[in-house]
C-alpha positions as CSV (number, residue, x, y, z in Angstrom):
1,X,-6.7,-67.3,-42.5
2,X,-8.8,-68.2,-39.8
3,X,-7.0,-71.7,-39.1
4,X,-3.7,-69.3,-39.4
5,X,-5.4,-67.2,-36.4
6,X,-6.0,-70.1,-34.3
7,X,-3.2,-72.2,-34.5
8,X,-0.4,-70.9,-32.0
9,X,2.4,-73.4,-34.1
10,X,1.8,-72.3,-37.2
11,X,2.1,-68.5,-35.9
12,X,4.8,-69.5,-34.0
13,X,6.6,-70.8,-37.0
14,X,5.7,-67.8,-39.1
15,X,6.9,-65.1,-36.5
16,X,10.2,-66.9,-37.1
17,X,10.7,-67.0,-41.0
18,X,9.0,-63.9,-42.3
19,X,10.2,-60.8,-41.2
20,X,7.8,-58.3,-39.6
21,X,8.4,-55.8,-42.3
22,X,7.0,-58.6,-44.8
23,X,4.3,-59.6,-42.4
24,X,3.1,-56.5,-42.2
25,X,3.9,-54.9,-45.6
26,X,0.4,-53.6,-46.0
27,X,0.0,-52.2,-42.8
28,X,3.2,-49.9,-43.0
29,X,2.8,-48.9,-46.7
30,X,-0.6,-47.2,-45.5
31,X,1.1,-45.7,-42.6
32,X,3.6,-43.9,-44.6
33,X,0.2,-42.4,-46.9
34,X,-1.2,-41.4,-43.5
35,X,2.0,-39.9,-42.6
36,X,1.8,-37.9,-45.2
37,X,-1.6,-36.6,-45.1
38,X,-1.3,-35.6,-42.0
39,X,0.6,-32.8,-43.1
40,X,-2.2,-31.5,-45.6
41,X,-4.0,-28.3,-44.7
42,X,-7.7,-28.0,-44.1
43,X,-9.0,-27.2,-47.6
44,X,-6.9,-30.2,-48.8
45,X,-8.6,-32.5,-46.5
46,X,-12.0,-30.8,-47.2
47,X,-11.5,-31.9,-51.1
48,X,-10.4,-35.3,-50.2
49,X,-13.4,-36.2,-48.1
50,X,-15.9,-34.9,-50.4
51,X,-14.2,-36.9,-53.6
52,X,-14.0,-40.3,-51.1
53,X,-17.6,-39.6,-49.8
54,X,-19.1,-38.9,-53.2
55,X,-17.1,-42.0,-54.7
56,X,-18.6,-44.0,-51.8
57,X,-22.6,-42.8,-52.3
58,X,-22.3,-43.7,-56.3
59,X,-21.0,-47.1,-55.0
60,X,-24.0,-47.5,-52.5
61,X,-26.5,-46.0,-55.0
62,X,-25.4,-48.6,-57.5
63,X,-25.3,-51.7,-55.4
64,X,-26.5,-51.0,-51.8
65,X,-30.4,-51.9,-52.1
66,X,-31.1,-50.0,-48.9
67,X,-29.4,-46.9,-50.4
68,X,-31.5,-47.0,-53.9
69,X,-33.8,-44.8,-52.7
70,X,-35.4,-41.0,-53.4
71,X,-33.3,-40.3,-49.8
72,X,-30.3,-40.6,-51.7
73,X,-30.4,-40.1,-55.4
74,X,-30.1,-36.5,-55.4
75,X,-27.1,-36.1,-53.0
76,X,-24.3,-34.8,-55.2
77,X,-22.0,-32.5,-52.5
78,X,-20.6,-32.8,-49.2
79,X,-22.9,-30.4,-48.0
80,X,-26.3,-32.1,-49.5
81,X,-25.2,-35.1,-48.0
82,X,-24.8,-33.8,-44.3
83,X,-28.0,-31.9,-44.1
84,X,-30.3,-33.8,-46.6
85,X,-29.1,-37.6,-45.8
86,X,-30.8,-39.4,-43.5
87,X,-29.0,-40.6,-39.9
88,X,-29.1,-44.2,-39.4
89,X,-29.8,-46.2,-36.3
90,X,-28.7,-49.3,-35.1
91,X,-31.9,-50.3,-35.0
92,X,-32.7,-49.6,-38.8
93,X,-29.2,-51.6,-39.8
94,X,-30.3,-54.8,-37.2
95,X,-34.1,-54.6,-38.8
96,X,-32.6,-55.0,-42.3
97,X,-29.2,-56.3,-42.5
98,X,-28.9,-58.1,-45.9
99,X,-30.4,-55.1,-47.7
100,X,-27.3,-52.4,-46.2
101,X,-24.6,-55.5,-48.1
102,X,-23.3,-54.5,-51.3
103,X,-24.1,-56.7,-54.4
104,X,-21.1,-55.6,-56.3
105,X,-19.3,-57.4,-53.8
106,X,-18.2,-61.3,-53.6
107,X,-20.0,-62.7,-50.6
108,X,-16.5,-64.2,-49.1
109,X,-15.3,-61.0,-48.8
110,X,-17.5,-60.7,-46.1
111,X,-16.1,-60.8,-42.6
112,X,-18.7,-61.1,-40.3
113,X,-18.5,-59.2,-36.3
114,X,-20.6,-58.9,-34.0
115,X,-20.9,-57.1,-30.4
116,X,-23.5,-55.8,-27.6
117,X,-21.0,-52.6,-27.1
118,X,-22.4,-50.9,-23.7
119,X,-25.9,-51.6,-24.6
120,X,-25.9,-55.5,-24.2
121,X,-28.6,-55.9,-27.3
122,X,-26.4,-57.9,-30.1
123,X,-25.4,-56.7,-32.9
124,X,-24.0,-57.9,-36.4
125,X,-22.6,-56.8,-39.6
126,X,-19.8,-57.3,-41.9
127,X,-16.2,-56.0,-42.3
128,X,-14.5,-55.9,-46.1
129,X,-12.3,-59.2,-45.7
130,X,-8.6,-58.0,-46.2
131,X,-9.6,-54.2,-46.2
132,X,-11.3,-53.2,-43.2
133,X,-9.0,-54.4,-40.4
134,X,-5.6,-54.1,-41.8
135,X,-6.4,-50.5,-42.5
136,X,-7.6,-50.0,-39.1
137,X,-4.2,-51.7,-37.6
138,X,-2.6,-49.4,-40.3
139,X,-4.5,-46.2,-38.6
140,X,-3.5,-47.7,-35.2
141,X,0.0,-47.8,-35.8
142,X,-0.1,-44.3,-37.7
143,X,-1.2,-42.6,-34.1
144,X,1.0,-45.3,-31.7
145,X,4.0,-43.2,-33.5
146,X,3.7,-40.5,-30.6
147,X,4.6,-43.1,-28.0
148,X,7.7,-44.6,-29.9
149,X,5.6,-47.7,-30.9
150,X,6.8,-47.5,-34.9
151,X,6.3,-51.5,-35.9
152,X,2.9,-54.2,-35.7
153,X,5.7,-56.4,-33.5
154,X,7.0,-54.2,-31.2
155,X,6.0,-55.9,-27.7
156,X,3.3,-55.0,-26.1
157,X,0.8,-56.4,-23.0
158,X,-2.6,-56.7,-23.5
159,X,-5.0,-56.6,-20.5
160,X,-8.6,-55.9,-22.7
161,X,-10.6,-58.8,-22.2
162,X,-8.3,-61.7,-23.9
163,X,-9.5,-65.2,-23.0
164,X,-7.1,-67.1,-22.2
165,X,-8.3,-70.2,-20.7
166,X,-10.5,-71.0,-17.5
167,X,-7.3,-71.9,-15.6
168,X,-4.9,-69.7,-17.4
169,X,-3.8,-66.2,-16.5
170,X,-1.9,-65.2,-19.8
171,X,-1.1,-66.3,-23.2
172,X,2.0,-65.3,-25.9
173,X,1.6,-64.7,-29.6
174,X,4.6,-64.9,-31.0
175,X,3.6,-63.5,-34.1
176,X,2.7,-60.1,-33.3
177,X,4.8,-60.4,-30.5
178,X,2.1,-59.5,-27.3
179,X,1.6,-61.2,-24.3
180,X,-1.9,-61.3,-23.1
181,X,-2.8,-61.0,-19.4
182,X,-6.6,-62.0,-18.2
183,X,-8.7,-59.5,-17.2
184,X,-10.9,-62.3,-15.9
185,X,-8.2,-63.8,-13.3
186,X,-6.6,-60.2,-11.9
187,X,-7.2,-60.1,-8.4
188,X,-5.2,-59.9,-5.1
189,X,-3.9,-63.2,-5.8
190,X,-2.8,-63.0,-8.7
191,X,-1.1,-59.7,-8.7
192,X,2.2,-60.5,-8.3
193,X,2.2,-63.5,-10.7
194,X,1.1,-60.8,-13.5
195,X,3.8,-58.1,-12.3
196,X,6.3,-60.9,-12.9
197,X,5.4,-62.0,-16.2
198,X,5.5,-58.3,-17.4
199,X,8.8,-57.9,-15.9
200,X,9.8,-61.4,-17.5
201,X,8.7,-60.1,-20.7
202,X,10.6,-56.8,-20.8
203,X,9.8,-53.2,-20.9
204,X,6.8,-52.6,-23.0
205,X,3.6,-51.0,-23.9
206,X,0.5,-51.8,-22.3
207,X,-2.8,-51.8,-24.1
208,X,-5.5,-52.0,-21.9
209,X,-9.2,-51.0,-20.8
210,X,-8.9,-47.8,-18.8
211,X,-10.8,-49.7,-16.0
212,X,-8.4,-53.0,-15.7
213,X,-5.2,-50.6,-16.2
214,X,-6.5,-48.8,-13.2
215,X,-7.3,-52.3,-11.2
216,X,-3.8,-53.3,-11.9
217,X,-2.3,-50.2,-10.6
218,X,-4.6,-50.3,-7.6
219,X,-3.8,-54.1,-7.0
220,X,-0.3,-53.3,-7.3
221,X,0.1,-50.1,-4.9
222,X,-2.0,-52.2,-2.2
223,X,0.4,-55.1,-2.4
224,X,3.3,-52.0,-2.4
225,X,4.5,-53.2,-5.8
226,X,6.4,-50.7,-7.9
227,X,5.4,-50.4,-11.6
228,X,7.9,-47.4,-12.4
229,X,10.0,-49.4,-14.6
230,X,7.8,-51.9,-16.1
231,X,5.9,-50.2,-18.9
232,X,6.9,-47.1,-21.7
233,X,3.4,-46.0,-22.2
234,X,0.1,-47.4,-21.9
235,X,-3.0,-47.6,-24.6
236,X,-6.6,-47.1,-23.4
237,X,-9.9,-47.8,-25.5
238,X,-12.9,-49.7,-25.5
239,X,-14.4,-47.5,-22.3
240,X,-14.3,-43.3,-21.3
241,X,-11.1,-42.8,-19.4
242,X,-12.0,-40.5,-16.7
243,X,-9.4,-37.9,-15.2
244,X,-8.7,-39.9,-12.4
245,X,-8.3,-42.9,-14.0
246,X,-5.4,-41.2,-16.2
247,X,-3.9,-39.7,-13.1
248,X,-4.2,-43.0,-11.0
249,X,-2.1,-45.1,-14.3
250,X,0.4,-42.4,-15.0
251,X,1.2,-41.7,-11.4
252,X,1.5,-45.6,-10.6
253,X,3.3,-46.5,-14.1
254,X,5.5,-43.2,-14.4
255,X,4.0,-43.6,-18.2
256,X,1.9,-41.3,-20.7
257,X,-1.7,-42.8,-21.2
258,X,-2.4,-42.7,-25.2
259,X,-6.2,-42.9,-25.1
260,X,-8.6,-43.2,-28.4
261,X,-12.2,-43.7,-29.6
262,X,-13.3,-46.0,-31.9
263,X,-16.2,-48.4,-32.6
264,X,-16.5,-52.1,-33.7
265,X,-18.4,-50.9,-36.9
266,X,-15.1,-49.5,-37.8
267,X,-16.4,-46.0,-38.9
268,X,-14.8,-43.4,-36.4
269,X,-11.6,-42.9,-35.0
270,X,-11.0,-39.9,-32.6
271,X,-7.4,-40.4,-30.8
272,X,-5.5,-38.4,-28.0
273,X,-2.5,-35.9,-29.1
274,X,0.3,-36.2,-26.5
275,X,1.4,-33.0,-28.1
276,X,-2.3,-30.8,-28.1
277,X,-3.3,-32.2,-25.0
278,X,-6.6,-33.1,-26.5
279,X,-8.3,-35.5,-29.4
280,X,-8.4,-35.3,-32.7
281,X,-11.0,-36.5,-35.7
282,X,-9.3,-38.6,-37.9
283,X,-10.6,-37.4,-41.5
284,X,-8.8,-39.9,-43.4
285,X,-10.6,-43.0,-41.1
286,X,-14.5,-41.5,-42.3
287,X,-16.1,-38.5,-42.3
288,X,-17.4,-37.5,-38.7
289,X,-20.3,-35.3,-37.8
290,X,-20.9,-34.2,-34.4
291,X,-24.8,-33.3,-33.9
292,X,-26.9,-31.7,-31.6
293,X,-30.7,-33.2,-30.4
294,X,-32.0,-31.5,-33.4
295,X,-29.7,-33.0,-36.2
296,X,-27.9,-29.7,-36.3
297,X,-23.9,-29.7,-36.8
298,X,-21.9,-28.5,-34.2
299,X,-18.8,-26.8,-34.6
300,X,-18.2,-24.3,-31.7
301,X,-15.7,-24.7,-28.5
302,X,-17.2,-26.5,-25.8
303,X,-20.4,-27.5,-27.8
304,X,-21.4,-31.0,-26.7
305,X,-23.1,-33.4,-29.5
306,X,-23.8,-37.0,-30.7
307,X,-21.0,-38.6,-33.1
308,X,-22.5,-39.5,-36.5
309,X,-20.2,-41.1,-38.9
310,X,-19.4,-42.6,-42.5
311,X,-16.6,-44.6,-42.7
312,X,-14.5,-45.0,-45.8
313,X,-13.1,-48.5,-45.2
314,X,-15.6,-50.9,-45.9
315,X,-17.4,-51.5,-49.4
316,X,-19.1,-54.8,-48.1
317,X,-21.4,-52.9,-45.9
318,X,-21.9,-49.1,-45.9
319,X,-23.0,-47.5,-43.1
320,X,-23.9,-44.0,-44.2
321,X,-24.1,-41.3,-41.5
322,X,-24.5,-43.8,-38.5
323,X,-25.6,-42.7,-35.3
324,X,-23.1,-44.4,-32.8
325,X,-24.8,-42.6,-29.7
326,X,-22.0,-41.1,-28.3
327,X,-21.1,-37.9,-27.1
328,X,-18.4,-35.5,-27.3
329,X,-17.0,-32.6,-26.4
330,X,-15.4,-29.8,-29.1
331,X,-12.7,-28.2,-29.0
332,X,-12.2,-25.0,-31.4
333,X,-8.8,-24.1,-30.3
334,X,-5.6,-24.0,-32.6
335,X,-3.6,-27.5,-32.9
336,X,0.3,-27.4,-31.4
337,X,0.9,-30.0,-33.3
338,X,0.3,-28.8,-36.5
339,X,-2.2,-31.1,-37.9
340,X,-5.4,-29.4,-39.8
341,X,-7.9,-31.9,-38.1
342,X,-10.8,-31.2,-35.9
343,X,-10.4,-31.7,-32.1
344,X,-12.3,-33.0,-29.2
345,X,-11.7,-31.7,-25.7
346,X,-13.3,-35.1,-23.9
347,X,-14.6,-38.0,-25.2
348,X,-17.7,-38.0,-23.1
349,X,-19.1,-41.8,-24.2
350,X,-22.4,-43.4,-24.6
351,X,-26.0,-42.1,-23.2
352,X,-25.7,-45.4,-21.0
353,X,-22.8,-43.5,-19.0
354,X,-25.4,-40.9,-17.5
355,X,-27.7,-41.0,-14.5
356,X,-31.1,-39.9,-14.8
357,X,-32.0,-37.7,-11.7
358,X,-35.7,-37.7,-9.9
359,X,-36.1,-34.7,-12.3
360,X,-35.1,-36.4,-15.3
361,X,-31.8,-34.9,-15.5
362,X,-29.0,-36.5,-16.7
363,X,-25.8,-36.3,-15.4
364,X,-22.5,-37.7,-16.6
365,X,-20.9,-40.2,-14.1
366,X,-17.6,-38.3,-15.1
367,X,-19.4,-35.5,-13.4
368,X,-18.6,-37.0,-9.9
369,X,-14.9,-36.3,-10.6
370,X,-14.0,-38.6,-7.9
371,X,-10.6,-36.9,-6.9
372,X,-10.9,-37.3,-3.3
373,X,-9.6,-40.6,-1.1
374,X,-12.9,-41.9,-0.4
375,X,-12.3,-44.8,-2.4
376,X,-8.5,-45.3,-1.2
377,X,-9.7,-48.6,0.5
378,X,-12.0,-49.6,-2.2
379,X,-10.7,-52.3,-4.8
380,X,-13.7,-52.1,-7.1
381,X,-16.8,-50.4,-7.2
382,X,-20.0,-49.9,-9.7
383,X,-23.0,-47.9,-9.9
384,X,-26.2,-49.6,-11.0
385,X,-29.3,-47.6,-11.8
386,X,-33.0,-49.7,-12.4
387,X,-35.5,-46.5,-11.6
388,X,-35.2,-42.8,-12.2
389,X,-33.6,-40.9,-9.2
390,X,-32.2,-43.9,-7.6
391,X,-28.8,-46.0,-8.2
392,X,-27.3,-48.7,-6.3
393,X,-23.6,-48.4,-5.3
394,X,-21.9,-51.7,-5.2
395,X,-18.3,-51.8,-3.0
396,X,-15.5,-54.2,-2.9
397,X,-13.8,-53.3,0.0
398,X,-10.0,-54.2,0.7
399,X,-8.6,-55.0,3.8
400,X,-8.2,-52.0,5.3
401,X,-12.1,-50.9,4.6
402,X,-13.9,-49.5,7.7
403,X,-17.5,-49.6,8.1
404,X,-17.8,-45.9,8.7
405,X,-16.6,-45.1,5.0
406,X,-19.7,-46.4,3.8
407,X,-21.3,-43.1,5.1
408,X,-18.8,-40.7,3.6
409,X,-18.5,-42.6,0.3
410,X,-22.3,-42.0,0.0
411,X,-22.7,-38.4,1.4
412,X,-19.9,-37.5,-1.0
413,X,-21.7,-38.5,-3.9
414,X,-24.8,-37.7,-2.7
415,X,-23.5,-34.2,-2.9
416,X,-22.6,-34.3,-6.4
417,X,-25.5,-36.1,-8.0
418,X,-28.1,-33.9,-5.7
419,X,-30.7,-34.1,-3.0
420,X,-33.3,-35.4,-5.7
421,X,-31.4,-38.8,-5.7
422,X,-31.2,-41.5,-3.9
423,X,-28.2,-43.4,-3.6
424,X,-28.4,-46.7,-1.6
425,X,-24.3,-48.4,-1.3
426,X,-23.8,-52.3,-0.7
427,X,-20.5,-54.1,0.1
428,X,-20.3,-56.9,-2.3
429,X,-17.4,-59.6,-2.8
430,X,-17.1,-59.8,-6.4
431,X,-18.5,-57.7,-9.2
432,X,-18.6,-59.6,-12.2
433,X,-17.2,-58.0,-15.7
434,X,-18.7,-57.9,-18.9
435,X,-19.0,-60.5,-21.4
436,X,-16.1,-59.0,-23.1
437,X,-13.9,-58.5,-19.8
438,X,-14.7,-54.8,-19.0
439,X,-15.3,-53.6,-15.8
440,X,-18.5,-51.1,-15.9
441,X,-18.5,-48.2,-13.9
442,X,-22.2,-47.6,-14.6
443,X,-24.7,-50.3,-15.3
444,X,-27.8,-48.2,-16.6
445,X,-30.6,-50.3,-17.1
446,X,-32.8,-47.2,-18.1
447,X,-33.2,-46.2,-21.6
448,X,-31.6,-42.9,-21.4
449,X,-32.0,-41.6,-24.8
450,X,-35.7,-40.8,-24.0
451,X,-35.0,-38.3,-21.5
452,X,-32.3,-36.0,-23.5
């Protein structure tokens, strides 16, 4: 399988010989199941979750060493599980990785994966080969139907950190019909090339990091390039989509933005619904809880809590009540789309997306809500916090930037962060991307969790 994935010639031949309905039959069959399940009542969904979860618990108690303790032996209902089962931290799994692996599943079914996420600390685990990723693709395909993206082979441009080579700006995969553009090479000098590549590819869907899509739009705007006819829709993930980013992307591309939240561990999926204009927690992907700082479940409209999840798509290395470290704001209003899913008004992101003020309060970067023109002449910016009550703001100015704008930017942000906070603004030539090709709005080097 790895040989197939890494061999462009084989993929090209397969794409020409094997029709997409056969290549992606497993995914398409699962999408049809999800279409039917999405019409279920809340009561039927609860029954389904309870059944799947109790079966998963039986599997864990029988074959996963970490769960063969008294903490898990007496859990016989969904209520007991959600109130009595311990909450797992990433450090727990990192310290005893092999004890989380099922002894009843063959080792050749383990598919290794690792990530540093936004924390910068490596974290490795296993997916279930032939199960976890195909099901992931099916769930994505189900939600992508909102924007008319109905086939895994529908054309799309990827602007999400794909490495295309030291000198190459792009790479095409005929098997998936995807044109990957390098986030590492995206700049004033290459924006014309990027737009021409997309125009030559034909109108399609853009799948991108929010920061990469925003940068693409900003660079095109600075170069007076019209983008209104090249993408039919935009799919964003892997970063928090700020409201000003959504406005900038939709304004430049004249296309809807479909955002979603997921994680590399594959145990939570929260998708934006274009009908309801809010996010839905997918109940068939896993059992997702939203907890307060005391570990109590939240359900009221407007409540903000931590996402704690149990995924349903990995029997190789199950993670029961896994604390993602991410925060969401719940929405308790009825769903206009007809789905009986729980909903979120906002994805608040990781604790690392917060500033720590001088009096040790946490302020979300989203609270800056920068709907002003102060950054019009800035190509990129990044906050870096290394000590309490202080942040550096790095700016990459464009050719129209004036020196007096530094003072305007500093004062505007100071008002929003408060007087008990110092901001130093510095001009730089370039802001490095993360290892996965992301642009981080805030590089938080403090342990924010201790101030919650």
